[in-house]
BANU-259905 format. One record per residue (C-alpha): residue in one letter; chain; x, y, z. Coordinates in nm, 2 decimals, padded with zeros to 4 digits. Last residue first. Layout:
! residues N
<node keke="A" rodren="A" X="X" Y="Y" Z="Z"/>
...
//
This chain:
! residues 254
<node keke="L" rodren="A" X="06.92" Y="20.75" Z="12.96"/>
<node keke="L" rodren="A" X="07.00" Y="21.08" Z="12.79"/>
<node keke="G" rodren="A" X="07.38" Y="21.09" Z="12.86"/>
<node keke="P" rodren="A" X="07.48" Y="20.94" Z="12.53"/>
<node keke="A" rodren="A" X="07.22" Y="20.99" Z="12.25"/>
<node keke="E" rodren="A" X="06.92" Y="20.76" Z="12.27"/>
<node keke="A" rodren="A" X="06.89" Y="20.44" Z="12.07"/>
<node keke="R" rodren="A" X="06.52" Y="20.37" Z="11.99"/>
<node keke="A" rodren="A" X="06.34" Y="20.04" Z="12.01"/>
<node keke="L" rodren="A" X="06.07" Y="19.85" Z="11.82"/>
<node keke="C" rodren="A" X="06.02" Y="20.14" Z="11.58"/>
<node keke="W" rodren="A" X="05.76" Y="20.40" Z="11.48"/>
<node keke="A" rodren="A" X="05.87" Y="20.72" Z="11.30"/>
<node keke="Q" rodren="A" X="05.61" Y="20.99" Z="11.25"/>
<node keke="V" rodren="A" X="05.54" Y="21.18" Z="10.93"/>
<node keke="H" rodren="A" X="05.30" Y="21.47" Z="10.84"/>
<node keke="V" rodren="A" X="05.28" Y="21.51" Z="10.46"/>
<node keke="Y" rodren="A" X="05.34" Y="21.87" Z="10.33"/>
<node keke="D" rodren="A" X="05.43" Y="21.75" Z="09.98"/>
<node keke="A" rodren="A" X="05.80" Y="21.84" Z="10.02"/>
<node keke="A" rodren="A" X="05.78" Y="21.72" Z="10.38"/>
<node keke="F" rodren="A" X="05.72" Y="21.37" Z="10.25"/>
<node keke="L" rodren="A" X="06.05" Y="21.34" Z="10.06"/>
<node keke="K" rodren="A" X="06.23" Y="21.51" Z="10.35"/>
<node keke="G" rodren="A" X="06.09" Y="21.25" Z="10.59"/>
<node keke="I" rodren="A" X="06.29" Y="20.98" Z="10.40"/>
<node keke="E" rodren="A" X="06.61" Y="21.16" Z="10.50"/>
<node keke="N" rodren="A" X="06.48" Y="21.21" Z="10.85"/>
<node keke="V" rodren="A" X="06.39" Y="20.84" Z="10.88"/>
<node keke="T" rodren="A" X="06.74" Y="20.73" Z="10.78"/>
<node keke="T" rodren="A" X="06.93" Y="20.99" Z="10.99"/>
<node keke="G" rodren="A" X="06.74" Y="20.94" Z="11.31"/>
<node keke="T" rodren="A" X="07.05" Y="20.91" Z="11.51"/>
<node keke="T" rodren="A" X="06.95" Y="20.56" Z="11.64"/>
<node keke="V" rodren="A" X="06.60" Y="20.45" Z="11.53"/>
<node keke="V" rodren="A" X="06.54" Y="20.07" Z="11.55"/>
<node keke="D" rodren="A" X="06.34" Y="19.81" Z="11.37"/>
<node keke="D" rodren="A" X="06.19" Y="20.05" Z="11.12"/>
<node keke="I" rodren="A" X="05.84" Y="20.17" Z="11.03"/>
<node keke="L" rodren="A" X="05.76" Y="20.51" Z="10.89"/>
<node keke="A" rodren="A" X="05.41" Y="20.64" Z="11.00"/>
<node keke="V" rodren="A" X="05.23" Y="20.85" Z="10.75"/>
<node keke="R" rodren="A" X="04.97" Y="21.13" Z="10.77"/>
<node keke="Q" rodren="A" X="04.85" Y="21.33" Z="10.46"/>
<node keke="Y" rodren="A" X="04.84" Y="21.05" Z="10.21"/>
<node keke="P" rodren="A" X="04.82" Y="21.01" Z="09.83"/>
<node keke="I" rodren="A" X="05.20" Y="21.05" Z="09.77"/>
<node keke="A" rodren="A" X="05.26" Y="21.06" Z="09.40"/>
<node keke="K" rodren="A" X="05.44" Y="20.75" Z="09.29"/>
<node keke="T" rodren="A" X="05.76" Y="20.55" Z="09.33"/>
<node keke="T" rodren="A" X="05.91" Y="20.77" Z="09.60"/>
<node keke="N" rodren="A" X="06.28" Y="20.80" Z="09.64"/>
<node keke="F" rodren="A" X="06.55" Y="20.70" Z="09.88"/>
<node keke="A" rodren="A" X="06.93" Y="20.72" Z="09.90"/>
<node keke="D" rodren="A" X="06.95" Y="21.09" Z="09.82"/>
<node keke="A" rodren="A" X="07.19" Y="21.14" Z="10.12"/>
<node keke="C" rodren="A" X="07.19" Y="20.83" Z="10.33"/>
<node keke="N" rodren="A" X="07.57" Y="20.77" Z="10.35"/>
<node keke="R" rodren="A" X="07.64" Y="21.14" Z="10.38"/>
<node keke="R" rodren="A" X="07.41" Y="21.17" Z="10.68"/>
<node keke="R" rodren="A" X="07.55" Y="20.86" Z="10.84"/>
<node keke="A" rodren="A" X="07.90" Y="20.99" Z="10.80"/>
<node keke="Q" rodren="A" X="07.81" Y="21.31" Z="10.98"/>
<node keke="G" rodren="A" X="07.64" Y="21.12" Z="11.26"/>
<node keke="D" rodren="A" X="07.92" Y="20.87" Z="11.32"/>
<node keke="L" rodren="A" X="07.93" Y="20.54" Z="11.14"/>
<node keke="G" rodren="A" X="07.97" Y="20.21" Z="11.33"/>
<node keke="A" rodren="A" X="07.63" Y="20.07" Z="11.22"/>
<node keke="Q" rodren="A" X="07.50" Y="20.26" Z="10.92"/>
<node keke="A" rodren="A" X="07.57" Y="19.98" Z="10.67"/>
<node keke="Q" rodren="A" X="07.70" Y="20.12" Z="10.35"/>
<node keke="T" rodren="A" X="07.44" Y="20.24" Z="10.10"/>
<node keke="D" rodren="A" X="07.30" Y="20.05" Z="09.80"/>
<node keke="I" rodren="A" X="07.14" Y="20.35" Z="09.64"/>
<node keke="N" rodren="A" X="06.78" Y="20.35" Z="09.50"/>
<node keke="R" rodren="A" X="06.60" Y="20.26" Z="09.82"/>
<node keke="V" rodren="A" X="06.24" Y="20.26" Z="09.71"/>
<node keke="L" rodren="A" X="05.93" Y="20.40" Z="09.88"/>
<node keke="L" rodren="A" X="05.55" Y="20.39" Z="09.80"/>
<node keke="S" rodren="A" X="05.52" Y="20.02" Z="09.72"/>
<node keke="D" rodren="A" X="05.52" Y="19.88" Z="10.08"/>
<node keke="D" rodren="A" X="05.19" Y="20.06" Z="10.17"/>
<node keke="M" rodren="A" X="05.05" Y="19.91" Z="10.49"/>
<node keke="P" rodren="A" X="04.69" Y="19.96" Z="10.59"/>
<node keke="I" rodren="A" X="04.61" Y="20.03" Z="10.96"/>
<node keke="G" rodren="A" X="04.41" Y="19.76" Z="11.14"/>
<node keke="L" rodren="A" X="04.62" Y="19.80" Z="11.45"/>
<node keke="Q" rodren="A" X="04.74" Y="19.44" Z="11.50"/>
<node keke="R" rodren="A" X="04.73" Y="19.34" Z="11.14"/>
<node keke="S" rodren="A" X="04.92" Y="19.65" Z="11.02"/>
<node keke="L" rodren="A" X="05.17" Y="19.61" Z="11.31"/>
<node keke="E" rodren="A" X="05.25" Y="19.25" Z="11.19"/>
<node keke="D" rodren="A" X="05.31" Y="19.37" Z="10.83"/>
<node keke="A" rodren="A" X="05.50" Y="19.68" Z="10.95"/>
<node keke="I" rodren="A" X="05.73" Y="19.47" Z="11.17"/>
<node keke="L" rodren="A" X="05.80" Y="19.21" Z="10.89"/>
<node keke="W" rodren="A" X="05.86" Y="19.49" Z="10.64"/>
<node keke="A" rodren="A" X="06.10" Y="19.66" Z="10.87"/>
<node keke="Q" rodren="A" X="06.29" Y="19.33" Z="10.91"/>
<node keke="N" rodren="A" X="06.34" Y="19.31" Z="10.53"/>
<node keke="F" rodren="A" X="06.42" Y="18.96" Z="10.43"/>
<node keke="G" rodren="A" X="06.68" Y="18.74" Z="10.26"/>
<node keke="R" rodren="A" X="06.98" Y="18.91" Z="10.41"/>
<node keke="Q" rodren="A" X="07.20" Y="18.90" Z="10.09"/>
<node keke="Q" rodren="A" X="06.91" Y="18.94" Z="09.84"/>
<node keke="L" rodren="A" X="06.76" Y="19.22" Z="10.04"/>
<node keke="R" rodren="A" X="07.10" Y="19.40" Z="10.06"/>
<node keke="N" rodren="A" X="07.12" Y="19.39" Z="09.68"/>
<node keke="K" rodren="A" X="06.76" Y="19.49" Z="09.63"/>
<node keke="H" rodren="A" X="06.81" Y="19.80" Z="09.85"/>
<node keke="L" rodren="A" X="06.61" Y="19.78" Z="10.17"/>
<node keke="P" rodren="A" X="06.29" Y="19.97" Z="10.23"/>
<node keke="V" rodren="A" X="06.17" Y="20.16" Z="10.54"/>
<node keke="P" rodren="A" X="05.83" Y="20.02" Z="10.60"/>
<node keke="V" rodren="A" X="05.53" Y="20.25" Z="10.54"/>
<node keke="I" rodren="A" X="05.22" Y="20.27" Z="10.77"/>
<node keke="V" rodren="A" X="04.91" Y="20.43" Z="10.64"/>
<node keke="Q" rodren="A" X="04.64" Y="20.68" Z="10.74"/>
<node keke="P" rodren="A" X="04.84" Y="20.78" Z="11.05"/>
<node keke="L" rodren="A" X="04.70" Y="20.78" Z="11.41"/>
<node keke="T" rodren="A" X="04.72" Y="21.11" Z="11.59"/>
<node keke="I" rodren="A" X="04.97" Y="21.18" Z="11.86"/>
<node keke="V" rodren="A" X="04.97" Y="21.32" Z="12.22"/>
<node keke="G" rodren="A" X="04.60" Y="21.30" Z="12.28"/>
<node keke="R" rodren="A" X="04.61" Y="21.06" Z="12.57"/>
<node keke="A" rodren="A" X="04.43" Y="20.79" Z="12.38"/>
<node keke="V" rodren="A" X="04.66" Y="20.83" Z="12.08"/>
<node keke="L" rodren="A" X="04.97" Y="20.80" Z="12.31"/>
<node keke="D" rodren="A" X="04.82" Y="20.48" Z="12.46"/>
<node keke="M" rodren="A" X="04.74" Y="20.35" Z="12.11"/>
<node keke="V" rodren="A" X="05.10" Y="20.39" Z="12.00"/>
<node keke="R" rodren="A" X="05.25" Y="20.23" Z="12.31"/>
<node keke="V" rodren="A" X="05.01" Y="19.94" Z="12.29"/>
<node keke="A" rodren="A" X="05.11" Y="19.89" Z="11.93"/>
<node keke="L" rodren="A" X="05.48" Y="19.90" Z="12.02"/>
<node keke="V" rodren="A" X="05.41" Y="19.65" Z="12.30"/>
<node keke="N" rodren="A" X="05.24" Y="19.42" Z="12.04"/>
<node keke="V" rodren="A" X="05.53" Y="19.46" Z="11.79"/>
<node keke="L" rodren="A" X="05.77" Y="19.33" Z="12.05"/>
<node keke="A" rodren="A" X="05.54" Y="19.03" Z="12.13"/>
<node keke="T" rodren="A" X="05.50" Y="18.95" Z="11.76"/>
<node keke="L" rodren="A" X="05.88" Y="18.98" Z="11.69"/>
<node keke="P" rodren="A" X="05.98" Y="18.76" Z="11.98"/>
<node keke="A" rodren="A" X="06.04" Y="18.44" Z="11.77"/>
<node keke="C" rodren="A" X="06.20" Y="18.63" Z="11.48"/>
<node keke="Q" rodren="A" X="06.56" Y="18.53" Z="11.54"/>
<node keke="Q" rodren="A" X="06.69" Y="18.60" Z="11.18"/>
<node keke="Q" rodren="A" X="07.04" Y="18.64" Z="11.34"/>
<node keke="Y" rodren="A" X="07.13" Y="18.99" Z="11.23"/>
<node keke="K" rodren="A" X="06.80" Y="19.17" Z="11.19"/>
<node keke="I" rodren="A" X="06.58" Y="18.99" Z="11.44"/>
<node keke="G" rodren="A" X="06.86" Y="18.94" Z="11.69"/>
<node keke="S" rodren="A" X="06.92" Y="19.32" Z="11.71"/>
<node keke="V" rodren="A" X="06.57" Y="19.37" Z="11.83"/>
<node keke="L" rodren="A" X="06.61" Y="19.09" Z="12.08"/>
<node keke="E" rodren="A" X="06.93" Y="19.25" Z="12.22"/>
<node keke="G" rodren="A" X="06.76" Y="19.59" Z="12.23"/>
<node keke="L" rodren="A" X="06.51" Y="19.44" Z="12.47"/>
<node keke="S" rodren="A" X="06.76" Y="19.45" Z="12.76"/>
<node keke="Q" rodren="A" X="06.86" Y="19.81" Z="12.75"/>
<node keke="H" rodren="A" X="07.05" Y="20.03" Z="12.50"/>
<node keke="Y" rodren="A" X="06.78" Y="19.99" Z="12.24"/>
<node keke="S" rodren="A" X="06.55" Y="20.18" Z="12.47"/>
<node keke="C" rodren="A" X="06.18" Y="20.08" Z="12.50"/>
<node keke="P" rodren="A" X="05.82" Y="20.12" Z="12.37"/>
<node keke="A" rodren="A" X="05.91" Y="20.33" Z="12.06"/>
<node keke="I" rodren="A" X="05.74" Y="20.62" Z="11.89"/>
<node keke="V" rodren="A" X="05.98" Y="20.87" Z="11.73"/>
<node keke="M" rodren="A" X="05.83" Y="21.21" Z="11.66"/>
<node keke="M" rodren="A" X="06.02" Y="21.40" Z="11.39"/>
<node keke="P" rodren="A" X="06.19" Y="21.71" Z="11.53"/>
<node keke="K" rodren="A" X="06.00" Y="22.00" Z="11.69"/>
<node keke="H" rodren="A" X="06.25" Y="22.29" Z="11.66"/>
<node keke="R" rodren="A" X="06.19" Y="22.48" Z="11.99"/>
<node keke="L" rodren="A" X="06.00" Y="22.20" Z="12.16"/>
<node keke="C" rodren="A" X="06.30" Y="21.98" Z="12.13"/>
<node keke="H" rodren="A" X="06.49" Y="22.17" Z="12.40"/>
<node keke="G" rodren="A" X="06.19" Y="22.20" Z="12.63"/>
<node keke="C" rodren="A" X="06.11" Y="21.83" Z="12.61"/>
<node keke="Y" rodren="A" X="05.86" Y="21.72" Z="12.35"/>
<node keke="A" rodren="A" X="05.53" Y="21.53" Z="12.31"/>
<node keke="Q" rodren="A" X="05.41" Y="21.56" Z="12.66"/>
<node keke="L" rodren="A" X="05.37" Y="21.32" Z="12.95"/>
<node keke="Q" rodren="A" X="05.52" Y="21.41" Z="13.29"/>
<node keke="E" rodren="A" X="05.85" Y="21.36" Z="13.46"/>
<node keke="M" rodren="A" X="06.05" Y="21.34" Z="13.14"/>
<node keke="R" rodren="A" X="06.34" Y="21.12" Z="13.03"/>
<node keke="K" rodren="A" X="06.51" Y="21.22" Z="12.71"/>
<node keke="G" rodren="A" X="06.42" Y="21.02" Z="12.40"/>
<node keke="C" rodren="A" X="06.53" Y="21.30" Z="12.16"/>
<node keke="G" rodren="A" X="06.20" Y="21.40" Z="11.99"/>
<node keke="L" rodren="A" X="05.93" Y="21.18" Z="12.15"/>
<node keke="C" rodren="A" X="06.05" Y="21.30" Z="12.49"/>
<node keke="V" rodren="A" X="06.03" Y="21.01" Z="12.73"/>
<node keke="E" rodren="A" X="05.78" Y="20.91" Z="13.01"/>
<node keke="H" rodren="A" X="05.89" Y="20.66" Z="13.27"/>
<node keke="Q" rodren="A" X="05.93" Y="20.28" Z="13.31"/>
<node keke="Y" rodren="A" X="06.02" Y="20.23" Z="12.94"/>
<node keke="L" rodren="A" X="05.99" Y="19.86" Z="12.86"/>
<node keke="G" rodren="A" X="06.25" Y="19.60" Z="12.94"/>
<node keke="A" rodren="A" X="06.09" Y="19.48" Z="13.27"/>
<node keke="V" rodren="A" X="05.76" Y="19.42" Z="13.09"/>
<node keke="L" rodren="A" X="05.91" Y="19.19" Z="12.83"/>
<node keke="C" rodren="A" X="06.13" Y="19.01" Z="13.08"/>
<node keke="H" rodren="A" X="05.83" Y="18.93" Z="13.30"/>
<node keke="H" rodren="A" X="05.60" Y="18.84" Z="13.01"/>
<node keke="C" rodren="A" X="05.84" Y="18.58" Z="12.87"/>
<node keke="I" rodren="A" X="06.03" Y="18.64" Z="12.55"/>
<node keke="G" rodren="A" X="06.06" Y="18.43" Z="12.23"/>
<node keke="T" rodren="A" X="05.70" Y="18.33" Z="12.20"/>
<node keke="Q" rodren="A" X="05.37" Y="18.44" Z="12.35"/>
<node keke="P" rodren="A" X="05.06" Y="18.23" Z="12.30"/>
<node keke="K" rodren="A" X="04.74" Y="18.43" Z="12.25"/>
<node keke="G" rodren="A" X="04.45" Y="18.42" Z="12.51"/>
<node keke="S" rodren="A" X="04.49" Y="18.78" Z="12.61"/>
<node keke="D" rodren="A" X="04.86" Y="18.71" Z="12.70"/>
<node keke="F" rodren="A" X="04.94" Y="18.35" Z="12.77"/>
<node keke="Q" rodren="A" X="05.20" Y="18.23" Z="13.02"/>
<node keke="R" rodren="A" X="05.40" Y="17.91" Z="12.99"/>
<node keke="I" rodren="A" X="05.73" Y="18.04" Z="12.85"/>
<node keke="D" rodren="A" X="06.01" Y="17.81" Z="12.96"/>
<node keke="Q" rodren="A" X="06.30" Y="18.00" Z="13.11"/>
<node keke="R" rodren="A" X="06.61" Y="18.11" Z="12.91"/>
<node keke="C" rodren="A" X="06.62" Y="18.45" Z="13.09"/>
<node keke="L" rodren="A" X="06.67" Y="18.66" Z="12.77"/>
<node keke="L" rodren="A" X="06.57" Y="18.44" Z="12.48"/>
<node keke="C" rodren="A" X="06.26" Y="18.32" Z="12.67"/>
<node keke="R" rodren="A" X="06.20" Y="17.95" Z="12.58"/>
<node keke="N" rodren="A" X="05.93" Y="17.79" Z="12.36"/>
<node keke="P" rodren="A" X="06.06" Y="17.46" Z="12.25"/>
<node keke="L" rodren="A" X="06.06" Y="17.43" Z="11.87"/>
<node keke="H" rodren="A" X="05.79" Y="17.29" Z="11.64"/>
<node keke="R" rodren="A" X="05.50" Y="17.54" Z="11.63"/>
<node keke="R" rodren="A" X="05.71" Y="17.85" Z="11.66"/>
<node keke="L" rodren="A" X="05.95" Y="17.73" Z="11.40"/>
<node keke="W" rodren="A" X="05.67" Y="17.68" Z="11.14"/>
<node keke="H" rodren="A" X="05.55" Y="18.03" Z="11.21"/>
<node keke="A" rodren="A" X="05.90" Y="18.17" Z="11.15"/>
<node keke="F" rodren="A" X="05.93" Y="17.98" Z="10.82"/>
<node keke="S" rodren="A" X="05.60" Y="18.13" Z="10.70"/>
<node keke="T" rodren="A" X="05.72" Y="18.48" Z="10.80"/>
<node keke="L" rodren="A" X="06.06" Y="18.42" Z="10.62"/>
<node keke="R" rodren="A" X="05.88" Y="18.34" Z="10.30"/>
<node keke="H" rodren="A" X="05.64" Y="18.63" Z="10.33"/>
<node keke="S" rodren="A" X="05.94" Y="18.86" Z="10.38"/>
<node keke="Y" rodren="A" X="06.11" Y="18.75" Z="10.06"/>
<node keke="A" rodren="A" X="05.80" Y="18.81" Z="09.85"/>
<node keke="Q" rodren="A" X="05.72" Y="19.14" Z="10.02"/>
<node keke="P" rodren="A" X="06.08" Y="19.27" Z="09.99"/>
<node keke="L" rodren="A" X="06.09" Y="19.20" Z="09.61"/>
<node keke="Q" rodren="A" X="05.82" Y="19.45" Z="09.51"/>
<node keke="W" rodren="A" X="06.06" Y="19.74" Z="09.49"/>
<node keke="D" rodren="A" X="06.25" Y="19.56" Z="09.22"/>
<node keke="M" rodren="A" X="05.96" Y="19.56" Z="08.98"/>
//
């Protein structure tokens, strides 16, 4: 079926990425220095430890809008009134690590993917340990339409979800969602155009057998995509979080 294509394409890209890691010089894509440090006995590629740590949030943020907060809690006062979908991310897309997240999608530069997923996993488990969120039963990558998949050759959300599933031990279900409309690229569209673009673009392929789900994407900007998918789960009273490598806050919130 068409919705199974992302896995085949993504496996191919993952194998190629592993080959590159073994055969190419290991330099940080941000500072261009050789990467010689090891984290927990595992080699780190694509980004050095210094640049990785420097690019992470250095303060608490609202899981609704991304606004800076002085103490840890799920929502700021404004978001507490309507409790939007929680967005879990380790960093801002507008700062240094956003360049690497963009490179995964548009340049097939997957060398830093494992390191970026690792800090996302650490962020998730820290919020769990402090009682802010609850782990989901399953993680679900945001799907690409088959036409976009054939053009790009891989689904970056699938790659992230696959790596995250291995790191956290949470199963991934890449057969639950399908993108049934080949929508225009969201980049460059304003909020209203994004909502029109994504309206009715997704569907489920089967009855939803879960009560807690985490949607996986590379970046969450206005939240239009994950909120459109969230409507499908809300109809069955399924709790949904959005997990991403970076989030793009609204102007003035940084």
